[in-house]
N, C-alpha and C positions, 0 to 999 in steps of 0.2 A: 539512444545517447545515454552514454556513460554517465552516472549521476557524479554531480560535483566537478565535472570537467568544465574548464574554461578555455576561452581561445588562446588564453596566455600558457595555460598547462599545454595544451597540443601543441604550442610554438616551443614549448620547452621540449618536450619529447621529441621533437623533430630534429632540433638542433644539439640533442645531446651527443649526437654524431659528431665529432670536431669537423669532418670532410664536408659534411652536409651544411654545417653552419656557415663555414668559411663559402663554401660554392655560393649559398644562398646570398651571402652579403656581398659577395662580388657581382653577382647578377642583378642584385638591388642597387648597386654603387653606394652601399653605406658600410659602416665599420661593424665588424661582429660584436662589438660590446654594446652596440646599440640594439640589436636584438636581445642582447641580456637584459638590457635594462627595460625593453617592453614587456619580457617576461617577468621579471621582478615586479612590476607595475610602479616602476621610477618615473615613467614617462609614458604617454600616449602617442602612438603614432599619428601622423598627419595623413589624412585621407588620401592623398596621391600613394604615400608608402604602403597604407593598408592596403589599397588597390593593388599595387605591384606586389605585395608578400602574397596576397591571394591568387594573381595571376599567375606568380611563378611556382606555386605550390597546386597545380591542378587537380593533381588527385586528392586533396585535402579541401577543395575549394567549398562544397557544399557542406562540409562539416564545419569549417570556419563560419559560413554565413548561418547557419543554425545556432551557433554558440554566441555569435555576437547580436542575433535576435531576441535570445535568451536574456542577454544583458540589457536590453533596449537601447541599442546602439541608434542614435537618432539620424545618423547620417547613413543608415543600412543601404537605403536605395541608391545613393551614390557608390557605395562600395561594390553592391551587388551588379552592377552595370559593367559587363566588360568592356573593355576598351574598345572592342571591335564588334558588340552586339547591334549597333545598329545597321541598317541596311543601307546600300547605297542610296542616299536621296534621288526622289523621282526628279528633282530640278537638275541633278546632276547629268541623268540620262536624257532629259530632254536636251540639255547643254551639247552632249555628245553626238547627238541626232542632228541638230543644227550645224554643228561643225560637219559633219559628214557631208552636208548637202552643199555648204557653201565655200569648203575649202579647196582649192586646187588641187590636182593629182599629184603633183609634185611635192607639194607641203603637206598632205594629209596624214601621212604615217607619221611624221615628225610631231605635227602639231598634235593630233589626237591622242597618241601614245604619250606623250609626254604631260598632257592634261591628265590622263588617267594615272599614271604612275604618281603623279604629285598628290591627286585624292588619295591613291592607296595608300601612300604613307601616311597622311594625315589619320587614317582611320587605323590602319594596321599598326602604327608605331606612334600614336598620340604624345605619349611622354618621350619619345626620343631616346630611346633606351639603345638604340642603334639598329639600323636595318639598311639594307639595300634591295631595291627592286628593278628588276631589268627584263627588257624584253629582247627575247634569244630569235633569231631566225634562221631558216634554213639559208644555206648558201645556195643560190641559182646555180644548178649544174651547167658545166662548159659546153658549149656547141657539140653536139654530136653524142651527147651522153644525155641521160633521163635521171641518173640517180643522184642521189644528194649524199654529199662526201662528208660534209660537216656543217658545223653551226657557228653564228656568229652572235655574240653579244652587240645590241645595237644602240638603243636607247637605254639610260639608266638613272636612277634617283638614289640618293642615300642620305642618312642621317649620321652623325658621328658615332664612331671614329670614321665613317666613309666620307667621302667628299660627297657634296650636293650633287655634281654632275658627274655622271661616270661615264658619259660617252666617250671619254678620251682614255679610258682605262679599259677600253673593249678587247675582248679574248675571243680565240677560236674555241669551240667545243667539240667534242668527239664522242665516241662510245665509251670513253673512261669517264664521262662526265654525269652527273646526276641529270641535268639538261638533255645529254643525249640518251640517255636510258628511258626518259619519259617520253621523247619524241619519237623514238624507236618503237616503243610500246604503245604510245598514244594513251598512256595512263598515268594520271598524278602519282607522286610519291612524295613522302617526308622524311626527313632525317632528324632525329631529336637531339643527338649528339655526333656530330660528325667525326668527331675523335675516335669514338669507339665503333660506330654503325657504318661507318663508309666501308668497311670489310663486307657487309650484309647486300648493300646497294652501290654500286658505281658512283664515285663522289671524289673530286680534287679538294684538297686543303687550301683553302683561300684565307688571308688574312683578315680577322676578327669574326669568322664564322663560326658559329656554335651549332645552329639549327638551321634547317633549309626546308624549302617546300620549291615544286616544281608541277606546274599544270600545263598540258597541251592545250595549243591554240587551235581551235579545230573549225572546221566549216564543212557541212555535207561528209562528214566522212573523212575529210583529208586534212593534213597538219600544215602548220606554217613555221611551227618553232614552239616555244613555251613561256610561259610567264614564271620567271626564278625569282625568289625571294630568300635572303639570308638574314639571320638574325645573330645578335651577339649572345641571346639568352638562350639557355639549353630547355626544351620542351615547350618551345614557343608554338608549336603549330599540333598540340594535342587537343584543342579547342574545336569542337564540329564548327561552332558559330563561327570562330575565325576562318575555318577552312571554306566554310560556304560562302564567306564573303571574298576570299581568294578567287574562289571559281565564278562568281557573280564579275570581278574586275578582269578575270581571264575572257569571259564572255565577250566583255566590250572591246578589249584589245582586238577582238578577231574584225571588228568593223574598222579599224585602221589600216587592214592589210587588204590587198587587192586578191579578188578570186583566184587569179592565175599563179598567186604566190604560194597556194597551199598545194601540198603534194601527195600522191596515194602512199599510204603506209608502207606499201611494197617497194615504194622507190627509195626508202631511206635507207642507206647503206652506209653508214658513218664509219671514217677511219678513226686512227688513234691521232691526238693532237700532243705535242710537247707541255711540259709544265708552264705555267704563265711565267715563270722566271726567265724561261728561255724566248718565250714569246716576245716578251718586252724587248730584246735585241733586235728583233726583226723589225718591229715597231719604231725603233729610235730615229729612222731616217724615212718615216711614212710621207711627209709632205715634201720632203726632195724627190720622193720617189713618182709622186703626183704631179709635181712640176715637169719632171721629166718625162712623162706620158703624156701630158698635154704638147709639151713642145715636138715630141716624135709625132704625134698624131699632126700637127700642123704640117711638118714636113714631108709626111706621106699623104697630105692632102685629105684628112680624114678627121676633122676638126672636133676635139672633145671638149666640153664642157667640165667644169671641175666635178659634178656628180658623177659622170661617165669615168673620169680619170681616176676617182678614187675607187669606183667598182673594179676597173680594170687592174689598180693595184691591190685591191683585197683579194683577186682571184689568183692573182700570183703569188701573194703570201700564203694563201690557202694551198696550193700545190707543193710551196717549198716548205711548208710546216708539216704537210701530210707525210712528206718524205722523210723528215727528221723523225716524228712519232713513230 
């Protein structure tokens, strides 16, 4: 450790770059002048802000903690604990297993995945800095075909600036997306800054998203989709502890999906889907199309319930959008 160095000195060196100072202030949702006041010693940061500071500077995390320890910081244990350092509680595992046994087939996916996503948000974004968590599913191949041509966002939850329920903001995803890349390779991927790194790994620019991670949902070597996480914070997925937690939640999500909805990797042949701004135009009359499908089904003497009609319309939209993409 450099003699005479304090955590304030270290912070001062980091924010001596105006761009770094501005970016750090934005990601922490504070004013740049606040960082300068911390460096000068005019004021001490509150524990949540100090924890946020360290988590947003992962390359300096250990150095900050050592310097704080040297100063005898009383709340060091609170600061040292990463927001996501704790494992998924055993009680939550028991709750998921219980729901797997007691929930009907029709409700199992939505009930269990929603419960898991809500818990994931609590542990991955406890200070509500801005995150979305989404289950992306493989679209069932049409009759006579065995190949998965696209993915679809299904259940999703978010913290501001995203809305709480993302189910009505679902999109189709293909080979152009991070999710499509991950499902095709059956390997997890992270992007620390989507504005600069999306040229290295396929990714779509989505509102609010700065960093992202996607983990394939697997069962017996087969894939059903992926767990897609987006954050407003740059470098949010550098922590190995955080990534391990994401993997654990992904493993739990596999329990919500029926075995027959997992596909051999060789059957994943994704097309290209158009930008989300184009897709939204196609979704505008989704409810009307579902109603029409139910009416037509009745006329043709093949009654469709609402879930079956929705699935029928999703298939129609997939075909139309693949042609556009």
